[in-house]
N, C-alpha and C positions, 0 to 999 in steps of 0.2 A: 504493498499501500505507498502510495506517495504521499509526503506530506509537505507542508508549505507550496504545494503547486504556483498559487499563485501568487507569492510572493519572491522577492529578489533577497538576494544574500544581504544578510544585516537589517534587512526592512520590518517593523513591526509586522505580528500575524496575530490575528485575533484566536488563532488555536494553541497558541504559545503556552496560555495556563493551562491546557486540557495535556499537553502534551510534558509540561513541569508537575504535575501532579502525581505524586505518588505515595500518597499516604495509603489509600483503597489496596494499591498492587503491595502494600507492606503487609497491610493486616490480612489479606489473603493469602501471603506466601505465609505467615504464622497458621494460618489454618480458622483464623478468627474472626473472617467477615460476618459478620449479623445481620446483612439488610438484603433484601429482594430474593428471601427462603421460601422457593417453589411449597405451596402446600397441594397434595394431590388429591385429598379429599375432606371433607368436614361433615362431625355431626353436630357441629354445636361445639360442647366443651371435651370434644375430642377430636383431635385433627391427625392425618394422616401423612407424614415426610422421611421420604427414602424409605416408604413400603412400610412405615413402623407406627405406633400410635403413639400420640403425645397429648397429656394434659391440656389442654389451651387456655393458657392465666395472661394470652398477651392484647384478648381482644375486648373491644369496646361495646359487643353485645350484650349491654347491662342485662334488660330484660330477656333475652335468651331466645329470639323469636325471629332470627333468619331461619331457623328451619321447621318454625310451627306450620302445621299443613294448612290450616285454614288462610296463614298471610301466603301461603306458595298458591295455594287454590284461588284466593283472590285477586292477586298478580296475574297469572294465567289467564283468567276469564276476561282482566281489561285489556291484556295483551291480544286477545282474540278480537273483540270489539274493537280497539284504536291501534294497532299496531304495535310496532316495537320503539318506536319514535316520533316527534313530532316535525323533525326536519325543517326547523326554523325556531326563530325569537318569537319568547313571547308579544310582542310588540306588535308582529306582523301575523306570520299564520300557526303560530306554537300553541294560541292559549285554547286549552280543552275545559269544557264545563264541567270535568274534575279535577283540575289545578283551581277552580274558582272554590267549589263543596271543601276541597281541603283548606283553601286560605280560611274560610269561614269558620271550619273546625278547629282552627289553630289559634287561631284568634280568639274563640270562646275556651280554647284550652286555658290558655295563659292569662286572658281575663284583659285580653285589648279590645281598642274599636276596631281595627282591622289587620291585616298580615299579608305577606307577599312573599311567596315560595321561588328560591332560585335552585340552578340545577347543581351547585354545591355549596357547602358549608361555607367553604373559603370565599366564595365571590359575593356570600351576603357581606360579611365585615367588609372587605373589600371595595365592595360597593356603595353601601350604606355609609360610612365614615367617610369613602371619599367625593361623596356624593354631597352632604351636609357640612363637613368644613371647609368654609369658604376661607377667603384670602384673609379676612379680619380675625378669623375665629381662631379656636385656640381646642386641643384633645390632649387630653391628659390621661395616661394608661399609666398601668402597674408594668413595673420593669419585667414581670413573667407572664405577663399576655401573650397568647398566642398569635403566632408569626401571621396568620391575616387580619389580624386588628394591628399589627406594625405595618405590613405592607396597605393596608387602607390607608393609615396617617400617611405615608411615605406619598401617598399619591394624591393626597388630601392640599387643597394650595395653603393653609393655615399652618400656624405653628403645632409642633408637639412636644409637651414637655411629658417628663417621667417620674414617678414614686419611687420610694422602694418597696419591694415586696411585701402586700399587706399592711404600711407601716403608715397609720392613719398620721402620725405627727409629720411624718413625712408629706402626706399628700395635702397637709394644709400648709405647708410651707410652701409647696408647686403652687397653690390654688393662690394662697397670698402674692406670689409671684406674677400671676397671672391676672392680678387686679388689674394693674393698668393698661391691658388689653381692651382696643374700643369694642370688640364681637365679642361672640358667645363664647361659654364653655363647654365643653363636654367631656366628663367623664365615663372611660370606659373599663370595666375590668370582667374578666374570668368569674362566671357563679363557683362553679369547682376547676383549679386550675391541674390541669393535664397531666404534669409530669409530675408535681409536688404532692395531689390529691387532695391538699386544702382548700377550707372554703374563703371567699371574700367576705372582710367583714363590710357588709352592705349597709347594716344599721349605721354605722359611723362614716361610709361614703355617701349615704343618702344624707344625714346629720350635716356633714360638712357642704354637701352640693347645696342643700338650701339656704345655707348661712352666705354661700359664695355665690349665690343665682348661676349656678352650671346644672345643667342637665344630665343624668345619668344612663350609660347602656351598659346591659347586663348579657355578657356572652353565656348563656345557656347551654352549651353544646355538651356539655358532662353532668348536667343537672337537671335538663329538662327529662322527663320520666323516670327521674331517681329519687329529686328532693320534691319537698311538700304535700301536703295531704293529699292532694290530687295527682301530684306528681308532675306538675307545672314547673319546677324549679326552685333556687335558690332564693329569688325574688318573694314567690308565694310562701317557702320555708320559712322565712322573716316577717311574713304578714307585711311586706312590701312592695305588691303587686302596682298598688295605684301610684307610689313614690317613684317608683323605677321607669322612665320615660320609653324606653328603646327596650325591645327586649331580643335576642335570637336566639336561635336554635338549629339543631343539624339532624338530620338523619340518617346518618351512616353507624349512630350508636343506638340510642335504646329503641330507634326506630326502621332499624333492619334493612334500611335501604340507601340510596345516595342524595344527595339533597340539603338545603337549607331554607331558615323564612326568617322575616324580619315581622316584629307586630308593633304596634303604636297606636298613636292617632290616625284616624283614617287622611286628614291633610299629607300629614307624614306619609303616609304610603302612596297616595297618589303623585307624590313631587317626586318620591325614590323611582317609582315603575318608569316614568319616562326621563330619568335623568340617569339612572345609573348604568354606566359603562356595560359593569358586567351582569347587567339583566338586559338591554336593549340588544346588545349584540353576542349573546351565545346563544346556543339552543336551549328551548324548553325543555323542563325535567320530563323526563321519558314517561307515559302512561303506567306501564309496568311498577315504575318507582314509586307514582304517585301513589298507585292504588296500596303498594305496600304499607307506606307511612298510612293511610286511612285506615288498613284493617288493625296497623298495630296501636294506633290512636282509640279506634274501638275497643282493643282487647285492655289498656291501660287503665281508660276508664270504669272497666266492667270486672276487673280483676285486681284488685288492690292487694292481694294475697303476692301476687308477682314481687312485688315492690317490697312488701314484708321478706320474701325469701330471700332477695338480693341484700338486702339490710343484713338479715343473718349470717347469711354467707361475706359479709364485708366485715362485719365483725370476729367471725369467728376465722379467717384467713389473717387479720391486723393481730391477733390477740395471739396467734399460733407463731405466726413471725416474730413478734417481739418476744415472746416466750424463751424463741431459740437466742435470741438474743443480737439479733438485726436492727439494724438504725432504720425506721421507718419515716423519719422525721416527724412532719406535725400533719400527718394523714386525717383525714376525717370523712372519708368520700368511698364509694367502691373502687377507687384506685389506690395501690398500697404499694406506694415505693420501696426499693431496698437499696439505702445507701451504699455505695462502695467505695467512691471516692477517686481513684484514678480511672484512664481510659481502659488500658492494657489488662489490668487486674479483671475490671468491670467486663470484657470483652471474655474472657478467659472463663469467667465464672456463668456467664452467660451460656456458652458454649457446653460446659460440663453439664449444668439443668437439660440443656437440650439433649445430649445423649442420654442422660439418665432419664429422659421422659416427660419430660416439661418444658412448655413452649412461652418465654417469655420475651420483654422487649430491652434491649440496651438502651440506654438514653446518654449521651454525651452533647458538651456543649457542640454548637451554644441553645442547644434545646433546653440546655438548665446550665447552670453558673459553673466555670471552670473547678475542679477538683471536686466536684461533685455528682459526678459520674455514678448511675443508677440502675439496677433491672427495675424496669416496670411491672406491676402487675395487676389485673383486674378481675375480678368476679361477675358474675350471672344469676341469674334467679336459678339457670338450671343446675348449676354444678351439685353435686349431690355432697355431704360430707364426708362420705366415703374416696370421694375423687380428692377431695379439698386436701384432707389426711394422709392420702398418698403423695401431695404434691409437697405438704410439708417436710413429710419423710423424706424426702428428696432434697429440697432445700437444707436439712439437719444433714446428711451426709455430705454432700457438696461444700457447705458452705467449709464447714469441719477440715475438708480436705484442702480448702483455699485458706486454712485461718482467718476466716472472717466470724468466726464464733468459736 
């Protein structure tokens, strides 16, 4: 394969950074490359890799609905009626009546006037934030907010300010700094932080937002379907639905599909609908994906015991891992991190866990702060106590082998 075909000797080449990137090759050579692992089959809590069963502790399938026969049957029936895709944007030929029905149901679920669905959750944050934050406005984000929030801020015309993770004194410092700005202010936080498993201090965020006349947006990606009396998310959990201005959620976790939504005042939804570039220049959410979410929302409403099982499993796994002597940080959700520290020991720990029969996710910087690399685990409502006990025995055995406990 020829390289640098279109560049002369000594001239700059946009491919140069690719040729110089050696880190992935080094990790592969060590036999520890942990990404893009092909899964050959799945039953939800058990997956097949290289022909062997593994306990799945790396999925965001919190309610365990990806293999629910009711969900699959409904998706199949909708695909037969509408086809497999919309082949166009929502703005033009891609809006179906089931998109509108789902938006009404989602708005009702989270207690807002209106909702709008996007093809991915990433596009929700990217499009909503970049659309609402004008040149004179300021968006204020937690330093550990999801990358989609960060990218939405980078695309916005206004100023972005950051505060230390879940540090409300630092948030107030930043809000005071932004007081001199002439435009509006928007605070954006995750409801549940996806790599830490801790919950945003929403009561204090809302209090400070009122004090400094700022709007609040909560990313409920890992909390909708999980937290709150009806599963509406972290805002509902704290009784702050009316005090949080914008809620967003994704469908790739509790709702077993792909896509995402934003919910807020109807006038704001109408504005975002015709201004968000990630909405108007992207193909509409596929019919079968819409149907999957619709059925999952129905199940969420009618089977509260599913969330109860999820939380029992989360407590069982967290207490089990902590009792073995691992550091799980400040997690308080179905996301249970196991903090290791350095990158290569984390990859080595991940590899031996996989070999022993447990699929987890190794997470390193920049997804987490430097020197806080971790194994990210998460549970489902459909995990049995027996499966979780098997996984804990493997954590104990491998943890001792690596000198982590």
